[in-house]
SERONU-800329 format. One line per 4 residues: their letters; for each residue x, y, z of C-alpha. Coordinates in Angstrom, 3 decimals. Layout:
<atoms>
A) X/Y/Z; ...
</atoms>
This chain:
<atoms>
CVLS) -21.358/75.208/-0.421; -17.934/74.591/1.051; -15.956/77.542/2.315; -12.268/77.789/1.653
TSQD) -9.647/78.543/4.267; -7.526/80.278/1.660; -8.326/83.264/-0.519; -6.600/81.596/-3.456
MPVL) -8.745/78.481/-3.324; -12.056/78.902/-5.161; -15.345/77.832/-3.684; -17.055/75.209/-5.835
DSAT) -20.692/74.320/-6.146; -21.187/70.789/-4.831; -23.562/69.914/-7.659; -21.992/71.509/-10.736
QSPL) -18.366/71.742/-9.517; -18.260/75.322/-10.890; -16.798/78.309/-8.980; -19.249/80.377/-6.911
PVDP) -19.049/84.157/-6.505; -17.472/85.096/-3.206; -17.835/88.416/-1.372; -14.309/89.631/-0.533
DFQP) -15.608/91.448/2.575; -17.310/88.334/3.917; -15.658/86.912/7.037; -16.943/83.619/8.464
ETLC) -17.603/83.487/12.166; -16.025/80.067/12.409; -13.184/78.482/10.568; -14.298/75.972/7.931
VVLP) -12.048/73.055/7.059; -11.969/72.298/3.378; -11.676/68.599/2.547; -9.871/67.618/-0.677
LPAV) -12.250/66.733/-3.452; -11.902/63.254/-4.963; -10.122/63.135/-8.295; -12.402/62.757/-11.253
NLHP) -11.247/59.965/-13.646; -11.749/61.402/-17.125; -9.836/58.806/-19.218; -11.915/56.435/-21.352
MTTR) -10.122/53.221/-20.277; -12.407/50.426/-19.133; -11.216/48.609/-16.014; -12.529/45.744/-13.902
SKNG) -13.382/48.065/-11.022; -15.398/50.404/-13.268; -17.474/47.518/-14.526; -17.795/45.731/-11.210
ISKR) -15.745/42.722/-12.313; -13.614/41.003/-9.676; -10.304/39.354/-10.597; -10.340/35.562/-10.638
KAYS) -8.393/33.936/-7.842; -5.450/31.742/-8.820; -5.176/28.480/-6.912; -1.993/26.515/-6.426
ASVQ) -1.819/23.082/-8.018; -0.958/21.612/-4.618; -4.508/22.118/-3.368; -6.083/20.289/-6.284
PVDS) -7.054/16.599/-5.980; -4.293/14.166/-6.836; -6.407/12.496/-9.531; -6.606/15.789/-11.446
FQVE) -2.935/15.620/-12.374; -0.520/12.995/-13.555; 1.802/13.640/-10.640; 3.450/11.509/-8.000
PSSF) 2.363/12.498/-4.463; 5.118/13.327/-2.028; 3.381/12.178/1.155; 0.883/9.658/2.471
KVAS) -1.523/12.449/3.406; -1.762/13.618/-0.206; -1.884/10.111/-1.686; -4.646/8.970/0.663
TSLA) -7.059/11.400/-1.038; -6.793/9.466/-4.314; -8.627/6.226/-5.008; -5.926/5.057/-7.422
WRSA) -3.128/5.506/-4.881; -5.145/3.945/-2.049; -5.683/0.881/-4.218; -1.968/0.783/-5.032
MREE) -1.033/0.889/-1.333; -3.525/-1.854/-0.513; -2.082/-4.010/-3.288; 1.425/-3.499/-1.885
IEAL) 0.377/-4.468/1.649; -1.357/-7.611/0.378; 1.794/-8.606/-1.509; 3.911/-8.065/1.609
HAQG) 1.612/-10.243/3.708; 1.512/-12.947/1.019; 5.319/-13.117/1.023; 5.479/-13.332/4.825
TWDL) 7.679/-10.252/4.936; 7.309/-9.621/8.676; 5.846/-10.767/11.962; 4.269/-8.393/14.472
VPIP) 6.133/-8.627/17.786; 6.311/-6.489/20.938; 8.875/-3.711/20.840; 12.164/-5.346/21.921
PHKN) 14.298/-3.419/24.401; 17.682/-2.044/23.352; 17.090/-2.747/19.640; 17.506/-0.325/16.771
LVGC) 14.115/0.482/15.228; 14.097/1.270/11.490; 11.395/3.572/10.152; 9.480/3.195/6.891
KWVY) 7.628/5.391/4.408; 5.525/5.195/1.265; 7.045/6.037/-2.117; 4.814/6.618/-5.124
RIKK) 5.718/6.134/-8.774; 3.738/6.331/-12.007; 4.827/3.548/-14.336; 4.695/4.666/-17.965
NADG) 4.725/2.932/-21.306; 7.264/3.619/-24.033; 4.974/6.269/-25.549; 4.669/8.125/-22.236
SIAR) 1.142/6.962/-21.361; 0.388/5.773/-17.823; 0.684/2.021/-17.349; -0.167/1.824/-13.642
HKAR) 0.180/3.524/-10.265; 2.791/1.906/-8.047; 2.989/2.434/-4.285; 6.003/0.929/-2.576
LVAK) 6.721/0.597/1.116; 10.401/1.288/1.721; 12.470/1.063/4.860; 14.494/4.050/6.014
GFSQ) 17.822/2.355/5.563; 19.786/5.410/6.646; 18.837/4.572/10.245; 20.444/1.116/10.061
EEGI) 23.645/0.487/12.000; 26.511/-1.151/10.138; 27.645/-4.430/11.652; 24.351/-4.815/13.525
DYSE) 21.557/-4.369/10.992; 23.624/-5.170/7.883; 27.089/-6.161/6.688; 27.621/-6.625/2.908
TFSP) 25.644/-4.412/0.522; 27.214/-4.671/-2.960; 25.050/-6.022/-5.791; 26.129/-6.083/-9.480
VVKP) 24.030/-4.785/-12.391; 24.405/-5.460/-16.095; 26.893/-3.278/-17.970; 25.701/-0.989/-20.800
TTVR) 28.197/-2.590/-23.190; 26.669/-5.997/-22.443; 23.183/-4.720/-23.273; 24.436/-3.294/-26.581
LVLA) 26.193/-6.566/-27.396; 23.106/-8.704/-26.773; 20.894/-6.337/-28.792; 23.418/-6.493/-31.642
LAAQ) 23.392/-10.312/-31.560; 19.594/-10.381/-31.595; 19.503/-7.972/-34.539; 22.173/-9.842/-36.512
FNWP) 20.721/-13.347/-36.082; 17.072/-12.291/-35.835; 16.665/-13.673/-32.320; 13.435/-12.972/-30.382
LRQL) 13.651/-10.516/-27.488; 11.415/-10.900/-24.426; 11.165/-8.800/-21.299; 10.259/-9.940/-17.784
DVKN) 9.578/-7.970/-14.634; 9.809/-9.398/-11.128; 7.010/-8.188/-8.867; 8.357/-7.023/-5.503
AFLH) 11.721/-8.551/-6.310; 13.422/-7.594/-3.046; 10.800/-9.491/-1.051; 12.220/-12.740/-2.426
GILQ) 15.551/-12.086/-0.729; 16.186/-13.902/2.543; 17.167/-11.560/5.376; 19.952/-12.942/7.541
EEVY) 20.136/-10.094/10.065; 17.661/-9.311/12.848; 15.909/-6.090/11.780; 12.908/-4.389/13.403
MTQP) 10.750/-1.815/11.613; 7.824/0.429/12.530; 4.380/-0.451/11.184; 3.453/1.108/7.812
QGFE) 1.491/4.345/7.960; -2.207/3.887/7.293; -2.066/0.107/7.817; -1.292/-0.232/11.516
SKLH) -2.632/-3.236/13.408; -6.001/-2.557/15.039; -5.127/-4.755/18.015; -1.589/-3.443/18.528
PSDF) -1.282/-0.061/16.796; 1.595/1.342/18.846; 3.087/-1.322/21.117; 4.049/-3.794/18.350
VCRL) 6.626/-3.521/15.552; 7.517/-5.530/12.443; 10.224/-8.191/12.761; 11.427/-8.448/9.147
RKSL) 11.780/-11.941/7.681; 12.347/-10.900/4.063; 14.379/-8.062/2.628; 12.494/-4.849/1.954
YGLK) 13.139/-1.977/-0.424; 15.252/0.655/1.281; 17.304/-1.724/3.416; 21.034/-1.517/2.843
QAPR) 21.361/-5.234/2.135; 18.124/-5.648/0.109; 19.662/-5.548/-3.421; 22.366/-8.016/-2.458
AWNE) 19.890/-10.417/-0.804; 17.676/-10.448/-3.919; 20.615/-10.880/-6.289; 21.942/-13.835/-4.300
RFTS) 18.490/-15.414/-4.222; 17.965/-15.099/-7.993; 21.459/-16.004/-9.160; 21.552/-19.081/-6.904
FLPS) 18.434/-20.405/-8.655; 19.614/-19.942/-12.266; 22.176/-22.828/-12.232; 19.278/-25.242/-11.674
LGFQ) 17.999/-24.190/-15.121; 21.393/-24.721/-16.735; 22.521/-21.069/-16.761; 26.098/-20.023/-16.103
ASLA) 27.260/-16.517/-15.201; 29.716/-14.799/-17.517; 33.183/-14.020/-16.208; 33.120/-10.664/-18.019
DPSL) 29.756/-9.585/-16.581; 28.193/-11.338/-13.553; 24.729/-10.141/-14.654; 24.961/-11.996/-17.991
FVQQ) 23.806/-15.630/-17.888; 24.067/-18.141/-20.735; 22.305/-21.478/-21.156; 23.773/-23.749/-23.826
SSLG) 22.326/-27.073/-24.918; 21.949/-29.226/-27.996; 18.756/-27.319/-28.814; 20.404/-23.910/-28.872
TVIL) 21.488/-20.936/-26.756; 19.496/-18.775/-24.333; 20.857/-15.482/-22.924; 19.496/-13.738/-19.825
LLYV) 20.357/-10.194/-18.678; 19.531/-9.040/-15.155; 19.264/-5.418/-14.010; 17.901/-5.505/-10.442
DDII) 14.327/-6.707/-11.183; 14.244/-6.156/-14.967; 15.138/-9.110/-17.194; 15.907/-9.388/-20.910
LTGS) 15.624/-12.863/-22.414; 16.719/-13.909/-25.900; 17.765/-17.103/-27.625; 18.657/-18.772/-30.876
HSSL) 15.152/-20.296/-31.164; 11.857/-18.819/-29.988; 10.756/-22.283/-28.818; 13.430/-22.231/-26.079
LPSV) 12.086/-19.182/-24.230; 8.641/-20.359/-22.969; 10.109/-23.141/-20.824; 12.566/-20.731/-19.183
IAAL) 9.826/-18.167/-18.546; 7.579/-20.839/-17.028; 10.331/-22.032/-14.670; 11.136/-18.482/-13.532
TQEF) 7.456/-17.643/-13.027; 6.947/-20.751/-10.915; 9.816/-19.808/-8.598; 9.293/-16.037/-8.532
DMKD) 6.332/-13.739/-9.055; 7.135/-12.799/-12.661; 5.253/-10.658/-15.142; 5.803/-11.429/-18.817
LGQL) 5.873/-8.077/-20.631; 6.077/-9.700/-24.047; 8.334/-8.384/-26.771; 11.080/-6.035/-25.597
NYFL) 10.083/-2.436/-26.331; 11.294/-0.324/-23.404; 14.192/-1.090/-21.078; 15.893/1.351/-18.671
GLQI) 15.026/4.396/-20.752; 15.836/2.661/-24.050; 13.121/2.557/-26.701; 13.499/-0.434/-29.041
SYQS) 11.637/-0.493/-32.347; 11.791/-3.341/-34.843; 12.521/-2.848/-38.530; 13.045/-5.191/-41.450
TGLF) 16.764/-4.424/-41.425; 17.301/-4.761/-37.666; 16.641/-2.862/-34.442; 16.436/0.873/-33.828
VSQT) 17.371/1.922/-30.287; 16.635/5.472/-29.153; 16.181/7.533/-25.983; 13.682/10.115/-27.213
KYIK) 11.468/9.959/-24.122; 14.528/10.144/-21.862; 15.787/13.268/-23.675; 12.418/15.021/-23.430
ELLD) 12.161/14.303/-19.712; 15.685/15.645/-19.182; 14.912/18.861/-21.096; 11.714/19.368/-19.108
KVDL) 13.591/18.809/-15.859; 16.107/21.601/-16.553; 13.572/23.841/-18.371; 15.381/23.703/-21.731
QDSK) 12.584/22.180/-23.799; 12.484/25.261/-26.086; 16.223/25.290/-26.803; 17.490/25.104/-30.360
PCAT) 19.230/21.835/-31.297; 22.847/21.804/-32.401; 24.172/19.243/-34.874; 27.774/19.590/-33.660
PCLP) 27.800/19.844/-29.847; 31.557/20.357/-29.636; 34.489/21.028/-31.926; 36.660/17.923/-32.430
YHRL) 39.940/17.862/-30.519; 38.826/20.903/-28.519; 39.633/20.792/-24.821; 37.792/22.870/-22.268
LKDD) 39.768/24.873/-19.722; 38.854/25.647/-16.152; 36.940/28.891/-15.810; 38.043/31.197/-13.007
GKPY) 34.903/33.323/-13.332; 31.723/33.334/-11.317; 30.778/29.903/-9.896; 27.695/28.195/-11.276
SHPK) 24.620/29.023/-9.200; 23.320/25.415/-9.136; 26.318/23.043/-8.920; 24.167/20.078/-7.836
QYRS) 21.903/20.470/-10.852; 24.934/20.751/-13.136; 26.367/17.473/-11.841; 22.962/15.843/-12.297
IVGA) 22.793/17.007/-15.926; 26.281/15.703/-16.689; 25.397/12.309/-15.218; 22.186/12.169/-17.244
LQYL) 24.065/13.054/-20.427; 26.581/10.332/-19.644; 23.765/7.762/-19.736; 22.530/9.325/-22.975
TFTR) 25.770/8.284/-24.687; 24.309/4.761/-24.706; 22.565/5.632/-27.981; 24.387/8.872/-28.799
PDIA) 28.114/8.105/-28.813; 28.657/11.295/-30.833; 28.238/13.371/-27.650; 30.580/11.214/-25.549
FSVN) 33.585/13.475/-26.200; 31.663/16.628/-25.218; 30.161/15.094/-22.087; 33.491/13.794/-20.829
Q) 35.145/17.172/-21.260
</atoms>
């Protein structure tokens, strides 16, 4: 038995936990320390610990293999664990060597050295399915010095109103619409400046891994002047095919002949081609493919977030996939839709209340909604308020 140090505390039998009779005249020779008895759990609830079941450990998605998810890796270390991304990087390096993009030279003294990195993108079809894995080597253009590594940088792109106009013409006159994609478009641009770049990670030269650098001969993605160099290279070739640039939009090119009219739209490396007769397009596509590394994507279905579907009465242009991606980005995919986003003639006033907690995200949303007005002009008034 256990003796109590207090007369008020009963002495319990260790087996039955029932009080034992105690002689009031009994005095122990030594002081006994009474330890607190463990609490007896009498409730009927069944827990993991009672049944010897351990809780499953939750693992972060970042430690899973890249191939297990349809995600774009953020670093070379992560991408190198995936067979698909390793193949994509190897394909990019082979294309760079085939174009003669650089020469390996010793590190020149007193020259600015531009870094480079890998960027990974998953190319998707109009229905959201994966088309291919694309790895692109880009230069760290922010380290370039103006006046030394580059001068002019501006490059035009096609206007949204021009795209709508050409789609309307194709729908009205039943013209065929074709789409072309230029593989590694910026590599076709001729680099005028003397630019040196570090060797790409994972593909360093075995003979000169650290003492040699890349002397760029062609423009590379990420360089300040790369878009302009490619645009000048492409637009200087089109006049040889009989195309003339529009005065209203320098990215709209028209070819007129006795056989008919062909219209070409250029947005960086994406091309829309249409014409008054379907027989006029193959010769243009063949000439462009011979000069540049072109990929014929066939009938136009998806262009810059625009989904084009063909109907007997014309074309239907939507941005459903773009809207879903925007809602997922801002975690509003479960929001209820509203048929009237804003009252007509209603003007919003500046709010002097608490500032928005994520001003950068807000500006990003407004810009994304501005592009959405391409197919939803009914929200233009609300967005511009």
